[in-house]
N, CA and C atoms as a LAMMPS dump frame, in Angstrom:
ITEM: TIMESTEP
0
ITEM: NUMBER OF ATOMS
333
ITEM: BOX BOUNDS ff ff ff
-5.0000000000000000e+02 5.0000000000000000e+02
-5.0000000000000000e+02 5.0000000000000000e+02
-5.0000000000000000e+02 5.0000000000000000e+02
ITEM: ATOMS id mol type element x y z
1 1 1 N -413.07 -248.095 -409.821
2 1 2 C -413.658 -247.516 -410.309
3 1 3 C -413.548 -247.113 -411.999
4 2 1 N -415.061 -246.797 -412.6
5 2 2 C -414.978 -246.673 -413.867
6 2 3 C -415.232 -245.661 -414.34
7 3 1 N -415.011 -245.082 -415.737
8 3 2 C -414.864 -243.784 -416.043
9 3 3 C -416.74 -243.691 -416.882
10 4 1 N -417.041 -242.394 -416.15
11 4 2 C -418.663 -242.388 -416.609
12 4 3 C -418.485 -241.334 -417.52
13 5 1 N -418.536 -241.725 -418.755
14 5 2 C -418.636 -240.584 -420.058
15 5 3 C -420.086 -239.734 -420.209
16 6 1 N -421.442 -240.212 -419.473
17 6 2 C -422.438 -239.195 -419.535
18 6 3 C -422.126 -238.082 -418.541
19 7 1 N -420.829 -238.571 -418.115
20 7 2 C -420.734 -236.645 -416.906
21 7 3 C -419.959 -235.726 -417.863
22 8 1 N -419.707 -235.929 -419.182
23 8 2 C -419.133 -234.891 -420.156
24 8 3 C -419.64 -234.547 -421.223
25 9 1 N -421.013 -235.296 -421.228
26 9 2 C -421.579 -234.742 -422.317
27 9 3 C -422.286 -233.84 -421.757
28 10 1 N -422.65 -232.782 -422.444
29 10 2 C -423.916 -231.965 -422.342
30 10 3 C -425.176 -232.112 -422.249
31 11 1 N -425.953 -231.021 -421.382
32 11 2 C -427.561 -232.077 -421.344
33 11 3 C -427.372 -231.151 -422.81
34 12 1 N -427.404 -230.397 -423.556
35 12 2 C -427.825 -230.144 -425.017
36 12 3 C -427.832 -231.244 -426.041
37 13 1 N -426.999 -232.331 -425.532
38 13 2 C -426.997 -232.951 -427.167
39 13 3 C -428.423 -233.817 -427.076
40 14 1 N -429.373 -233.643 -425.992
41 14 2 C -430.502 -233.969 -425.752
42 14 3 C -431.458 -233.398 -427.087
43 15 1 N -431.148 -232.114 -426.972
44 15 2 C -431.583 -231.145 -428.337
45 15 3 C -431.814 -231.362 -429.548
46 16 1 N -430.308 -231.879 -429.544
47 16 2 C -430.429 -232.256 -430.817
48 16 3 C -430.999 -233.37 -431.393
49 17 1 N -430.666 -234.623 -430.551
50 17 2 C -431.281 -235.823 -430.81
51 17 3 C -432.801 -235.893 -430.456
52 18 1 N -433.515 -234.976 -429.726
53 18 2 C -434.883 -234.663 -429.583
54 18 3 C -435.274 -233.956 -430.673
55 19 1 N -434.835 -233.513 -431.534
56 19 2 C -435.118 -232.326 -432.912
57 19 3 C -436.152 -233.947 -433.809
58 20 1 N -435.19 -234.977 -434.037
59 20 2 C -435.565 -235.951 -435.261
60 20 3 C -436.845 -236.296 -434.364
61 21 1 N -437.428 -236.387 -433.776
62 21 2 C -438.499 -237.286 -432.931
63 21 3 C -440.151 -235.777 -433.658
64 22 1 N -439.031 -235.052 -432.51
65 22 2 C -440.477 -233.666 -432.288
66 22 3 C -440.699 -233.123 -433.624
67 23 1 N -439.636 -233.477 -434.978
68 23 2 C -440.442 -232.891 -436.482
69 23 3 C -441.318 -233.788 -436.885
70 24 1 N -441.458 -235.256 -436.477
71 24 2 C -442.38 -236.124 -436.919
72 24 3 C -444.001 -235.806 -436.39
73 25 1 N -444.615 -235.61 -437.089
74 25 2 C -445.878 -235.348 -436.638
75 25 3 C -447.053 -236.366 -436.965
76 26 1 N -447.935 -236.445 -435.441
77 26 2 C -448.257 -237.718 -434.831
78 26 3 C -447.491 -238.648 -434.416
79 27 1 N -447.548 -240.149 -434.107
80 27 2 C -446.957 -240.847 -433.665
81 27 3 C -445.867 -241.029 -434.205
82 28 1 N -444.637 -241.501 -433.636
83 28 2 C -443.098 -241.996 -433.816
84 28 3 C -443.179 -243.352 -434.159
85 29 1 N -442.898 -243.648 -435.46
86 29 2 C -442.617 -245.26 -435.82
87 29 3 C -441.055 -244.563 -434.961
88 30 1 N -440.993 -246.437 -434.258
89 30 2 C -439.582 -246.993 -434.217
90 30 3 C -439.242 -248.247 -435.035
91 31 1 N -437.984 -247.624 -436.054
92 31 2 C -437.487 -248.9 -436.62
93 31 3 C -436.204 -248.928 -436.046
94 32 1 N -435.44 -248.078 -434.899
95 32 2 C -434.221 -248.671 -434.96
96 32 3 C -434.383 -248.628 -433.787
97 33 1 N -432.991 -248.938 -433.191
98 33 2 C -432.56 -248.416 -431.59
99 33 3 C -432.152 -246.225 -431.684
100 34 1 N -431.713 -246.558 -432.702
101 34 2 C -431.759 -244.518 -433.141
102 34 3 C -432.908 -243.902 -432.958
103 35 1 N -433.824 -244.97 -433.092
104 35 2 C -435.462 -243.791 -432.822
105 35 3 C -435.802 -243.765 -431.285
106 36 1 N -435.303 -245.247 -430.753
107 36 2 C -435.834 -245.357 -429.496
108 36 3 C -435.37 -244.777 -428.607
109 37 1 N -433.528 -244.128 -429
110 37 2 C -432.705 -243.392 -427.886
111 37 3 C -433.436 -241.337 -428.324
112 38 1 N -433.462 -241.515 -429.612
113 38 2 C -434.261 -240.139 -429.777
114 38 3 C -435.697 -239.678 -429.171
115 39 1 N -436.57 -240.371 -429.061
116 39 2 C -437.669 -241.048 -428.426
117 39 3 C -437.693 -240.407 -426.818
118 40 1 N -436.307 -241.358 -426.183
119 40 2 C -436.038 -240.938 -425.278
120 40 3 C -435.342 -239.869 -424.782
121 41 1 N -434.906 -238.952 -425.592
122 41 2 C -433.705 -237.695 -425.646
123 41 3 C -435.272 -236.597 -425.825
124 42 1 N -435.775 -236.899 -426.667
125 42 2 C -437.393 -235.559 -426.298
126 42 3 C -437.803 -236.471 -425.129
127 43 1 N -438.21 -237.017 -424.278
128 43 2 C -439.086 -236.485 -422.704
129 43 3 C -438.184 -236.558 -421.894
130 44 1 N -436.417 -236.49 -422.175
131 44 2 C -435.975 -236.446 -421.208
132 44 3 C -435.195 -234.52 -421.753
133 45 1 N -435.751 -234.094 -422.772
134 45 2 C -435.111 -232.893 -423.064
135 45 3 C -436.661 -232.048 -422.423
136 46 1 N -437.387 -232.309 -422.785
137 46 2 C -438.717 -231.717 -422.073
138 46 3 C -438.174 -231.577 -420.507
139 47 1 N -438.193 -232.808 -419.601
140 47 2 C -437.848 -232.619 -418.31
141 47 3 C -437.154 -231.8 -418.182
142 48 1 N -435.857 -231.454 -419.164
143 48 2 C -434.308 -230.765 -418.832
144 48 3 C -434.605 -229.419 -418.911
145 49 1 N -435.505 -228.783 -419.845
146 49 2 C -436.264 -227.314 -420.057
147 49 3 C -437.165 -227.122 -419.108
148 50 1 N -437.938 -228.234 -418.472
149 50 2 C -439.049 -227.425 -417.235
150 50 3 C -438.059 -227.538 -415.819
151 51 1 N -437.251 -227.988 -415.676
152 51 2 C -435.875 -228.587 -414.502
153 51 3 C -435.097 -226.947 -414.364
154 52 1 N -434.708 -226.178 -415.861
155 52 2 C -433.579 -225.315 -415.812
156 52 3 C -432.578 -225.957 -416.175
157 53 1 N -432.383 -227.707 -416.594
158 53 2 C -431.261 -228.336 -416.619
159 53 3 C -431.213 -228.022 -418.108
160 54 1 N -431.546 -227.774 -418.753
161 54 2 C -430.882 -227.102 -420.538
162 54 3 C -430.202 -226.479 -421.146
163 55 1 N -429.046 -226.202 -420.449
164 55 2 C -427.679 -225.477 -420.78
165 55 3 C -426.417 -226.226 -420.51
166 56 1 N -425.683 -225.768 -421.157
167 56 2 C -424.574 -226.591 -421.457
168 56 3 C -423.52 -226.679 -419.747
169 57 1 N -423.929 -225.734 -418.878
170 57 2 C -423.545 -226.592 -417.876
171 57 3 C -423.684 -227.504 -417.105
172 58 1 N -424.701 -228.122 -417.521
173 58 2 C -425.103 -229.413 -417.527
174 58 3 C -425.001 -230.279 -417.98
175 59 1 N -425.085 -231.436 -417.747
176 59 2 C -424.438 -232.821 -417.923
177 59 3 C -425.785 -233.657 -418.175
178 60 1 N -425.372 -234.512 -419.247
179 60 2 C -426.388 -235.905 -419.18
180 60 3 C -426.821 -236.409 -418.317
181 61 1 N -425.515 -236.644 -417.657
182 61 2 C -425.746 -237.352 -416.263
183 61 3 C -426.258 -236.78 -415.094
184 62 1 N -426.586 -235.424 -414.77
185 62 2 C -427.465 -235.069 -414.017
186 62 3 C -428.768 -235.08 -414.484
187 63 1 N -429.312 -234.357 -415.67
188 63 2 C -430.646 -234.477 -416.319
189 63 3 C -430.818 -236.202 -416.229
190 64 1 N -430.143 -237.331 -416.51
191 64 2 C -430.602 -238.678 -416.329
192 64 3 C -430.833 -239.06 -415.208
193 65 1 N -429.879 -238.654 -414.065
194 65 2 C -429.91 -239.092 -412.805
195 65 3 C -431.593 -238.525 -411.929
196 66 1 N -431.279 -236.755 -412.503
197 66 2 C -432.718 -236.372 -411.442
198 66 3 C -433.875 -236.381 -412.208
199 67 1 N -433.887 -237.199 -413.195
200 67 2 C -435.437 -237.906 -413.916
201 67 3 C -435.542 -239.29 -413.44
202 68 1 N -434.391 -240.02 -413.31
203 68 2 C -434.657 -241.501 -412.46
204 68 3 C -434.974 -241.079 -410.827
205 69 1 N -434.635 -240.034 -410.037
206 69 2 C -434.941 -240.277 -409.007
207 69 3 C -436.588 -239.876 -408.919
208 70 1 N -436.853 -238.627 -409.555
209 70 2 C -438.443 -238.158 -409.988
210 70 3 C -439.38 -239.533 -410.002
211 71 1 N -438.59 -240.387 -410.946
212 71 2 C -439.301 -241.833 -411.287
213 71 3 C -439.437 -242.427 -410.465
214 72 1 N -438.684 -242.617 -409.189
215 72 2 C -438.531 -243.04 -407.89
216 72 3 C -439.91 -242.184 -407.441
217 73 1 N -440.083 -241.16 -407.174
218 73 2 C -440.87 -239.968 -406.332
219 73 3 C -442.118 -241.117 -406.515
220 74 1 N -442.311 -240.536 -408.181
221 74 2 C -443.631 -241.081 -408.724
222 74 3 C -444.385 -242.949 -408.165
223 75 1 N -443.141 -243.731 -408.427
224 75 2 C -443.483 -245.048 -408.104
225 75 3 C -443.731 -245.041 -406.31
226 76 1 N -443.278 -244.212 -405.807
227 76 2 C -443.54 -244.467 -404.21
228 76 3 C -444.52 -243.495 -403.586
229 77 1 N -445.195 -242.376 -404.964
230 77 2 C -446.359 -242.046 -404.484
231 77 3 C -447.416 -242.311 -405.167
232 78 1 N -447.323 -243.342 -405.898
233 78 2 C -448.828 -244.138 -406.28
234 78 3 C -448.72 -245.222 -405.468
235 79 1 N -447.881 -245.709 -405.241
236 79 2 C -447.636 -247.201 -404.329
237 79 3 C -448.486 -247.484 -403.107
238 80 1 N -449.89 -247.476 -402.831
239 80 2 C -450.221 -247.591 -401.45
240 80 3 C -449.917 -248.56 -400.744
241 81 1 N -449.086 -249.799 -401.076
242 81 2 C -448.087 -250.83 -400.291
243 81 3 C -447.168 -250.117 -399.864
244 82 1 N -446.889 -248.88 -400.465
245 82 2 C -444.923 -248.188 -399.638
246 82 3 C -443.918 -249.357 -400.846
247 83 1 N -444.172 -250.039 -401.608
248 83 2 C -443.257 -250.865 -402.274
249 83 3 C -442.974 -250.437 -403.93
250 84 1 N -442.996 -248.626 -403.72
251 84 2 C -442.629 -248.237 -405.03
252 84 3 C -441.308 -248.157 -405.354
253 85 1 N -440.203 -247.877 -404.482
254 85 2 C -438.606 -248.576 -404.868
255 85 3 C -438.407 -250.006 -405.451
256 86 1 N -439.164 -250.724 -405.141
257 86 2 C -439.366 -252.308 -405.344
258 86 3 C -439.854 -252.679 -407.087
259 87 1 N -441.568 -251.79 -406.827
260 87 2 C -441.635 -251.881 -408.509
261 87 3 C -440.966 -251.55 -409.417
262 88 1 N -440.497 -249.86 -408.968
263 88 2 C -439.225 -249.262 -409.766
264 88 3 C -438.245 -250.312 -410.487
265 89 1 N -437.909 -251.133 -409.42
266 89 2 C -436.406 -251.768 -409.725
267 89 3 C -437.045 -252.794 -410.724
268 90 1 N -438.511 -253.376 -410.219
269 90 2 C -438.813 -254.553 -411.231
270 90 3 C -438.449 -253.795 -412.611
271 91 1 N -439.419 -252.992 -412.526
272 91 2 C -439.441 -252.287 -414.088
273 91 3 C -438.279 -251.835 -414.491
274 92 1 N -437.363 -251.725 -413.894
275 92 2 C -435.87 -251.359 -414.512
276 92 3 C -435.256 -252.802 -415.176
277 93 1 N -435.416 -253.728 -414.719
278 93 2 C -434.816 -255.168 -414.646
279 93 3 C -435.842 -255.523 -415.675
280 94 1 N -436.79 -255.466 -416.099
281 94 2 C -437.483 -255.721 -417.371
282 94 3 C -436.913 -254.422 -418.254
283 95 1 N -436.615 -253.568 -417.986
284 95 2 C -436.202 -252.455 -419.132
285 95 3 C -434.984 -253.011 -419.836
286 96 1 N -434.275 -253.446 -418.942
287 96 2 C -432.925 -254.327 -418.918
288 96 3 C -432.887 -255.261 -420.32
289 97 1 N -434.006 -255.779 -420.002
290 97 2 C -434.115 -257.283 -420.927
291 97 3 C -434.587 -256.332 -422.29
292 98 1 N -435.646 -256.045 -422.501
293 98 2 C -435.977 -255.177 -423.685
294 98 3 C -435.125 -254.745 -424.484
295 99 1 N -434.249 -253.725 -423.387
296 99 2 C -432.945 -253.158 -423.939
297 99 3 C -432.196 -254.464 -424.729
298 100 1 N -431.59 -255.105 -423.956
299 100 2 C -430.852 -256.482 -424.335
300 100 3 C -431.651 -257.092 -426.076
301 101 1 N -432.806 -257.439 -425.99
302 101 2 C -432.873 -257.764 -427.285
303 101 3 C -433.149 -256.883 -428.209
304 102 1 N -433.708 -255.536 -427.955
305 102 2 C -433.535 -254.391 -429.248
306 102 3 C -432.154 -254.954 -429.398
307 103 1 N -431.239 -254.617 -428.648
308 103 2 C -429.754 -254.448 -429.164
309 103 3 C -429.495 -255.273 -430.343
310 104 1 N -429.537 -256.707 -429.841
311 104 2 C -429.512 -257.959 -430.726
312 104 3 C -430.533 -258.122 -432.06
313 105 1 N -431.657 -257.201 -431.683
314 105 2 C -432.329 -257.082 -433.043
315 105 3 C -431.735 -256.094 -434.028
316 106 1 N -431.406 -255.067 -433.409
317 106 2 C -430.548 -253.647 -433.595
318 106 3 C -430.402 -253.507 -435.894
319 107 1 N -430.623 -252.613 -435.839
320 107 2 C -430.031 -252.421 -437.366
321 107 3 C -428.543 -251.881 -437.571
322 108 1 N -428.564 -251.744 -436.808
323 108 2 C -427.051 -251.377 -436.473
324 108 3 C -427.089 -249.774 -436.654
325 109 1 N -428.066 -248.86 -436.923
326 109 2 C -427.788 -247.341 -436.938
327 109 3 C -427.068 -246.915 -435.756
328 110 1 N -426.114 -245.632 -436.187
329 110 2 C -425.988 -245.187 -434.724
330 110 3 C -425.84 -243.739 -434.882
331 111 1 N -425.875 -243.301 -433.579
332 111 2 C -425.305 -241.622 -433.784
333 111 3 C -424.392 -240.754 -434.403
């Protein structure tokens, strides 16, 4: 069994990261993986606020897991052939490829 550090990170870390993006007016310029992470944090923080998961008692893992479960529901809802989960998994595989490529190209920025 592996140690999942996400279950020790408070959900409120998303607020701090999201502030970087929320201060920008208009379209967010993505220059690094830190910018990508901040943009994702902004979306997750909005979700956390709307679902009541926005306090220190909740973890990043909880917010992320609930959000991904909702994405699965969305894919199932909009797929008339009943292949929503398979399409989600295909999109996740493509996202992993993008992530790996972006990590190779990263400018070295860190949080």
